[in-house]
C-alpha positions as CSV (number, residue, x, y, z in Angstrom):
1,X,-100.2,13.8,-18.6
2,X,-99.0,12.9,-22.3
3,X,-100.3,14.8,-25.8
4,X,-102.8,12.6,-26.3
5,X,-104.6,13.5,-23.0
6,X,-104.3,17.0,-24.2
7,X,-105.7,16.9,-27.4
8,X,-108.6,14.4,-26.1
9,X,-109.1,17.9,-23.4
10,X,-109.1,20.4,-25.9
11,X,-111.5,18.3,-28.3
12,X,-113.3,17.7,-25.4
13,X,-113.7,21.4,-24.5
14,X,-114.1,22.5,-27.4
15,X,-116.9,20.5,-28.5
16,X,-118.9,21.4,-25.3
17,X,-118.1,25.1,-24.8
18,X,-119.8,25.0,-28.8
19,X,-122.7,23.1,-27.7
20,X,-123.3,25.3,-24.3
21,X,-123.1,28.0,-26.4
22,X,-125.6,26.9,-28.6
23,X,-127.7,26.2,-25.3
24,X,-127.5,29.3,-23.9
25,X,-126.2,31.7,-25.8
26,X,-127.8,30.5,-29.3
27,X,-124.2,30.2,-31.2
28,X,-120.8,29.0,-30.8
29,X,-118.3,31.6,-29.7
30,X,-115.7,31.1,-30.9
31,X,-112.8,28.3,-31.4
32,X,-110.2,29.4,-27.9
33,X,-113.3,30.7,-26.1
34,X,-115.3,27.0,-26.5
35,X,-112.3,25.3,-26.0
36,X,-111.4,27.2,-22.6
37,X,-115.4,27.4,-21.5
38,X,-115.3,23.5,-22.0
39,X,-112.8,22.9,-19.7
40,X,-113.5,25.1,-17.1
41,X,-117.1,23.5,-17.3
42,X,-115.8,20.3,-17.1
43,X,-113.9,21.3,-13.6
44,X,-117.4,22.8,-12.7
45,X,-119.1,19.7,-13.3
46,X,-116.6,17.8,-11.7
47,X,-117.5,19.5,-8.4
48,X,-121.1,20.3,-9.0
49,X,-122.4,16.9,-9.9
50,X,-121.2,14.4,-8.4
51,X,-122.5,16.6,-5.7
52,X,-126.1,16.8,-6.3
53,X,-125.8,12.5,-6.9
54,X,-126.0,12.9,-10.7
55,X,-123.5,10.2,-13.1
56,X,-123.0,10.2,-16.9
57,X,-120.9,7.2,-17.3
58,X,-117.6,6.9,-19.3
59,X,-116.0,7.3,-22.7
60,X,-115.9,10.0,-24.7
61,X,-119.8,10.7,-25.1
62,X,-119.6,10.9,-21.4
63,X,-116.7,13.3,-21.1
64,X,-118.4,15.7,-23.1
65,X,-122.4,15.4,-22.1
66,X,-120.4,16.0,-18.8
67,X,-117.9,19.3,-19.9
68,X,-121.8,20.2,-22.2
69,X,-123.1,20.5,-18.3
70,X,-120.8,22.1,-16.3
71,X,-120.1,25.1,-19.8
72,X,-123.9,25.4,-19.5
73,X,-123.4,26.2,-15.8
74,X,-120.4,28.8,-16.0
75,X,-122.3,30.7,-19.4
76,X,-125.7,30.7,-16.9
77,X,-123.7,32.4,-14.1
78,X,-121.8,34.7,-16.5
79,X,-124.9,36.1,-18.0
80,X,-126.6,36.6,-14.0
81,X,-123.1,38.8,-13.0
82,X,-123.2,40.2,-16.6
83,X,-126.6,41.5,-15.6
84,X,-125.7,42.5,-12.1
Protein backbone atom coordinates (compact mmCIF):
# COMPACT_ATOMS: atom_id res chain seq x y z
CA UNK A 1 0.00 0.00 0.00
CA UNK A 2 1.39 3.36 -1.02
CA UNK A 3 1.64 6.28 1.38
CA UNK A 4 -0.91 8.21 -0.68
CA UNK A 5 -3.46 5.42 -0.24
CA UNK A 6 -2.95 5.38 3.51
CA UNK A 7 -3.40 9.15 3.69
CA UNK A 8 -6.58 8.92 1.60
CA UNK A 9 -7.96 6.19 3.87
CA UNK A 10 -7.27 8.30 6.96
CA UNK A 11 -8.85 11.42 5.44
CA UNK A 12 -11.96 9.52 4.31
CA UNK A 13 -12.15 7.89 7.75
CA UNK A 14 -11.86 11.23 9.55
CA UNK A 15 -14.57 12.85 7.43
CA UNK A 16 -16.87 9.82 7.67
CA UNK A 17 -16.37 9.55 11.44
CA UNK A 18 -17.09 13.25 11.86
CA UNK A 19 -20.26 13.03 9.75
CA UNK A 20 -21.42 9.93 11.60
CA UNK A 21 -20.79 11.71 14.91
CA UNK A 22 -22.96 14.59 13.75
CA UNK A 23 -25.72 12.23 12.63
CA UNK A 24 -25.77 9.92 15.66
CA UNK A 25 -24.50 11.92 18.62
CA UNK A 26 -24.87 15.54 17.54
CA UNK A 27 -21.15 16.33 17.41
CA UNK A 28 -17.69 15.11 16.48
CA UNK A 29 -15.61 13.02 18.87
CA UNK A 30 -12.08 14.19 18.16
CA UNK A 31 -9.83 13.64 15.17
CA UNK A 32 -8.33 10.28 16.17
CA UNK A 33 -11.65 8.79 17.29
CA UNK A 34 -13.34 10.06 14.13
CA UNK A 35 -10.65 8.35 12.03
CA UNK A 36 -11.02 5.05 13.86
CA UNK A 37 -14.83 5.14 13.66
CA UNK A 38 -14.72 6.08 9.97
CA UNK A 39 -12.23 3.40 8.97
CA UNK A 40 -14.07 0.72 10.98
CA UNK A 41 -17.30 1.99 9.47
CA UNK A 42 -15.88 1.54 5.99
CA UNK A 43 -15.09 -2.09 6.78
CA UNK A 44 -18.58 -2.64 8.20
CA UNK A 45 -20.16 -1.01 5.16
CA UNK A 46 -18.04 -3.14 2.84
CA UNK A 47 -19.59 -6.24 4.43
CA UNK A 48 -23.16 -5.08 5.04
CA UNK A 49 -24.13 -2.83 2.13
CA UNK A 50 -23.40 -5.25 -0.75
CA UNK A 51 -25.34 -7.95 1.11
CA UNK A 52 -28.47 -5.77 1.04
CA UNK A 53 -27.86 -4.68 -2.56
CA UNK A 54 -26.80 -1.07 -1.91
CA UNK A 55 -24.05 0.55 -3.97
CA UNK A 56 -22.97 4.18 -4.13
CA UNK A 57 -20.51 3.96 -7.03
CA UNK A 58 -16.85 4.93 -7.05
CA UNK A 59 -14.72 7.95 -6.24
CA UNK A 60 -13.84 9.87 -3.11
CA UNK A 61 -17.36 11.16 -2.44
CA UNK A 62 -18.79 7.66 -2.78
CA UNK A 63 -16.11 6.38 -0.39
CA UNK A 64 -17.09 9.01 2.18
CA UNK A 65 -20.80 8.16 1.84
CA UNK A 66 -20.03 4.44 2.08
CA UNK A 67 -17.84 4.86 5.17
CA UNK A 68 -20.35 7.21 6.79
CA UNK A 69 -23.14 4.63 6.46
CA UNK A 70 -20.92 2.03 8.11
CA UNK A 71 -19.82 4.44 10.83
CA UNK A 72 -23.44 5.30 11.63
CA UNK A 73 -24.20 1.58 11.91
CA UNK A 74 -21.20 1.17 14.23
CA UNK A 75 -22.20 4.10 16.46
CA UNK A 76 -25.81 2.94 16.69
CA UNK A 77 -24.66 -0.56 17.67
CA UNK A 78 -22.29 0.89 20.27
CA UNK A 79 -25.11 3.01 21.68
CA UNK A 80 -27.36 -0.06 21.95
CA UNK A 81 -24.61 -2.05 23.71
CA UNK A 82 -24.01 0.80 26.16
CA UNK A 83 -27.69 0.87 27.12
CA UNK A 84 -27.86 -2.88 27.70
